[in-house]
N, C-alpha and C positions, 0 to 999 in steps of 0.2 A: 792579302796580296803582297807579293814580294818581287823585287827587281831581279831580273836575270842579267848576269854580267858576262861579258866576253872580252878577250884581249882587244885593245885599241890599236889598229894597224898604223894610225897616224902618230902615236906617241908610244915609243918602245917602253915596256915595263909598266904601262898603265892599262886600266880596264875602262870599259864604257857599258852603259845600260843597253842591253839588246832587246829587252821586252819585259813583260810581267807575267807572273803566274799566280794562281790562287787555288785555295782548297776550301773546304767547308767543314765546320765543326759546330757543336752546340753545347750549351751549358745547361745542366740540370740544376735549376735554382735551389731546389730543396736540399741537395747534397753537396753542391759545388763540383760535381764530377763534370769533366769536359770530355766529350766523345768526338772522335774523328769520323765524319761522314764521308768525306771525299778528300783524299790526300792530294797535296800539290804534286805536280809532275816533278820527278827527280828527287823527291823527299823520301827516298827509300828507307832511310834509318830514322825517319820521323823527327829529325833534329829541329826543323822549323816548327812542326806541330807542337813539340814539347815546349819550345820557347814561347810560342803564342799561348799555349794552354796555361803556362805559369803566369803570364800576364793577366789572363782572364781570371784565374783563381785569386790573384791579388785584388782585383776589383770585387770579386764575389765576397772575399773576406771583409772588405770595407763596406759591403752592402751598396756597391756602386754598380749600375747597369748602363754604362754609356752606349750610345748607338755606334760609336767608333772608338777605337783605341789604337795605340801604336807602341811598338818596342823596337829597339835598335840592337843589332848584334854585329860583331865583326871581329 
């Protein structure tokens, strides 16, 4: 899940959260391959997917399978 940002009309030059979007991916535990099942809206270049997949692969390399994880980019 990712926050969707828009310009904030109340504070010039700032943004605010307008909503959230999500996609769906899966991990093949035997190989560490991450597959995209449902892309996030507006993630046409798969930038968000690739960042999230990198984080999942880090967990896989450490033999960690958390129910939830998070990464930050910006």
